[in-house]
C-alpha positions in Angstrom: 13.3 123.9 65.0 13.5 125.8 68.4 10.6 127.5 67.0 8.7 124.6 66.4 9.8 123.8 69.2 8.2 127.2 71.1 5.0 126.7 69.0 4.2 123.2 69.8 4.6 123.3 73.3 2.2 127.0 73.2 -0.1 125.3 71.1 -0.1 122.8 74.1 -0.6 125.6 76.9 -3.6 126.5 74.8 -5.8 123.6 74.6 -5.1 123.2 78.3 -6.6 126.5 78.3 -9.3 126.4 76.9 -9.9 122.6 78.2 -10.3 124.4 81.7 -13.1 127.1 79.9 -14.5 124.4 78.0 -15.1 122.9 81.3 -16.4 125.6 82.9 -18.7 126.1 80.4 -19.7 122.3 80.7 -20.5 123.0 84.2 -21.8 126.4 84.7 -23.0 127.1 81.2 -20.8 130.1 81.1 -17.5 131.6 79.6 -18.3 128.7 76.4 -17.0 132.2 73.9 -13.6 132.2 75.9 -13.1 128.6 75.4 -13.8 128.6 71.1 -11.5 131.5 71.1 -9.0 129.6 73.1 -9.5 126.5 70.8 -8.7 128.6 67.7 -5.6 130.2 69.0 -4.3 126.9 70.0 -5.1 125.5 66.3 -3.9 128.5 64.3 -0.5 128.5 66.7 -0.5 124.7 66.0 -1.7 125.6 62.1 2.0 127.4 61.9 4.5 125.0 64.1 3.1 122.0 61.2 3.6 125.1 58.4 7.2 125.9 59.9 8.4 122.6 60.1 7.0 121.5 56.8 8.9 124.3 54.9 12.0 123.4 57.1 12.1 120.0 56.4 10.5 119.8 53.2 8.3 116.9 54.1 4.9 116.8 56.4 5.2 115.9 60.0 4.0 112.3 59.2 6.8 110.2 59.7 7.5 109.4 63.3 5.1 108.4 66.2 5.1 111.7 67.9 4.5 114.0 65.1 2.0 111.3 63.0 0.8 112.0 66.8 0.5 115.3 67.0 -0.5 115.7 63.2 -3.6 114.0 64.9 -4.0 116.4 67.6 -4.5 119.3 64.9 -6.8 117.2 62.6 -8.8 116.3 65.3 -9.1 119.5 66.9 -10.1 121.3 63.4 -12.7 118.3 63.2 -14.1 119.3 66.5 -14.3 123.3 65.8 -15.8 122.7 62.3 -18.3 120.3 64.0 -19.0 123.2 66.8 -19.5 125.9 64.3 -22.3 124.2 62.4 -24.1 122.1 65.1 -23.9 125.1 67.5 -23.1 122.7 70.4 -20.0 123.0 72.6 -20.9 120.5 75.0 -18.1 118.3 73.7 -15.3 120.3 74.3 -14.6 119.3 77.7 -14.0 115.9 76.0 -12.0 116.9 72.7 -9.6 119.1 73.9 -9.1 116.8 77.3 -7.9 114.7 74.2 -5.6 117.1 72.7 -3.3 117.9 75.7 -3.1 114.4 76.7 -1.7 113.5 73.1 -0.2 116.4 72.6 1.5 116.2 76.2 2.6 113.0 74.5 4.1 114.1 71.6 6.1 116.7 73.2 8.0 114.1 75.1 8.7 111.6 72.4 9.6 114.1 69.3 12.8 114.2 67.6 13.4 116.7 65.6 16.2 116.0 64.1 16.0 112.2 63.3 16.4 111.4 60.2 13.3 109.8 57.6 14.1 107.0 56.0 14.1 107.1 52.2 11.3 104.6 52.2 8.8 107.4 54.1 9.9 110.0 51.9 7.7 109.9 48.9 3.9 111.0 48.7 2.3 107.6 48.6 3.3 107.5 52.6 2.4 111.2 53.2 -1.2 110.4 51.6 -1.4 107.1 53.6 -0.7 108.5 56.9 -3.0 111.4 56.6 -5.8 109.5 55.2 -5.2 107.0 58.6 -5.2 110.6 60.5 -8.3 111.5 59.7 -9.9 108.1 59.9 -9.0 108.1 63.5 -10.1 111.9 63.4 -13.3 111.1 62.6 -13.4 107.7 64.7 -12.2 109.8 67.5 -15.2 112.3 67.6 -17.7 109.4 67.1 -16.5 107.9 69.9 -17.2 111.0 72.4 -20.6 110.7 71.3 -21.1 106.8 71.6 -19.5 107.5 74.8 -21.6 110.2 76.0 -25.2 108.4 74.1 -23.9 105.7 77.3 -23.9 107.5 80.2 -27.2 110.1 79.1 -28.9 106.5 78.3 -28.1 105.2 81.8 -28.9 108.3 83.6 -32.2 108.5 81.8 -33.1 104.6 82.1 -31.8 104.9 86.1 -34.6 108.1 86.5 -30.8 109.8 87.4 -31.0 113.7 86.1 -28.2 114.6 87.0 -25.5 116.8 85.4 -24.9 115.1 82.5 -28.7 114.6 81.6 -28.5 118.5 81.6 -25.6 119.6 79.8 -25.8 116.8 77.2 -27.6 117.2 74.0 -30.5 114.3 72.6 -29.8 111.0 72.6 -31.0 111.4 68.6 -28.6 114.2 68.5 -26.0 112.0 69.8 -26.8 108.9 68.1 -26.6 111.1 64.8 -23.1 112.4 64.9 -21.7 108.8 66.3 -22.8 107.3 63.3 -22.0 110.2 60.9 -18.4 110.5 62.4 -18.5 106.2 62.1 -19.1 105.7 58.6 -16.9 108.9 57.3 -14.1 107.3 59.2 -14.5 104.2 58.2 -14.4 105.6 54.2 -11.1 107.6 55.1 -9.5 104.1 57.0 -10.3 102.1 53.6 -9.0 104.1 51.7 -5.9 104.9 53.9 -5.4 100.8 54.4 -5.5 100.7 50.5 -2.6 103.5 49.9 -0.8 102.0 52.6 -1.0 98.1 50.9 0.7 100.1 47.4 3.5 101.9 49.2 4.4 98.7 51.2 4.1 97.0 47.4 6.9 99.7 46.1 8.7 99.4 49.1 8.7 96.1 50.6 7.7 94.2 47.7 4.8 92.9 49.3 1.1 94.5 50.3 0.9 93.1 53.9 2.3 91.3 55.9 1.1 89.9 59.3 2.8 92.3 61.3 1.0 93.2 65.0 0.2 96.4 63.9 -1.1 95.8 61.0 -3.4 93.1 62.1 -4.9 95.0 64.8 -5.7 97.6 61.9 -7.0 94.9 60.1 -9.2 94.1 62.9 -10.0 97.6 63.7 -11.1 97.8 60.2 -13.7 95.0 60.8 -15.0 96.1 63.9 -15.8 99.6 61.8 -17.1 97.8 58.9 -19.2 95.7 61.0 -20.8 98.5 62.9 -21.8 100.1 59.3 -23.2 97.1 57.6 -25.3 96.6 61.0 -26.1 100.0 60.6 -27.1 100.2 56.9 -28.5 96.8 56.5 -30.1 95.8 59.7 -30.7 99.5 61.1 -29.1 99.2 64.3 -28.8 102.3 66.2 -28.2 103.3 69.5 -26.6 100.9 72.9 -25.4 98.6 70.3 -23.8 101.1 67.7 -23.1 103.4 70.7 -21.0 100.3 71.8 -19.1 99.4 68.6 -18.0 102.5 68.3 -16.8 102.5 72.0 -14.9 99.1 70.8 -13.4 100.8 68.2 -12.1 103.4 69.3 -10.3 101.9 72.3 -8.6 99.6 69.5 -7.5 102.6 68.1 -5.5 104.0 71.3 -4.3 100.6 71.4 -3.2 100.0 68.1 -1.3 104.0 67.9 0.0 104.2 71.0 0.8 101.0 72.6 1.6 98.1 69.4 3.3 100.8 67.6 5.7 101.7 70.3 5.8 98.1 71.7 4.9 95.4 69.5 5.2 96.3 66.2 8.3 95.3 63.8 8.3 96.9 60.5 5.4 99.6 61.2 6.8 102.6 63.3 4.0 105.4 63.6 
């Protein structure tokens, strides 16, 4: 596992370096191409690390918190890279790579490659469940950044303060659409992920649901995003209201993934 650990650390170094270049791009509009290429290099090294881990252990890197965290980093980075390529917008890069660097650091500090995986977690349904949940979280994270930037830009325009964010960020309409699209995609993944989780729990534990702190917070999280989605589709909510709900939803994701998982959950350890 020494090579896996080295690649794990190497991807973090590249994510940190890409953050610095994206920051320079955000402030000066220079080095944007370099920032993207370094991010691509980080994703490539990260991909090799995940493939090697899977090949050596014959399981996907999902069975403990640190491995789920690094898999989230890879998915979120890939989501953003594809969005940047399709939309030709690099202004989000500094915020995305900041999150990548922070979560990857936590993953490296907490990972235990030698920990055996419980039998309950060694099945395809579990892997599908976690994969869908991480896809959802990655999509919500992108929506969170778009929503946060919407609120900041809206406040600047409302207060007639046309500063750095006003000059660098896309339009309010673009940010609103990106937030809503990300939330609706994430909600679909989250719903399917919860469904697979319930099926896996039924097979492993004999019950489909338990009001464990982790599962309770996940349910609340699902309700928040469901309300956001229904409000947009049926009531045409958008702008400030949907942005604030998106921010609240992702803060709940962070609370669930990092705090509840590690300090409160009794049956859910990742």
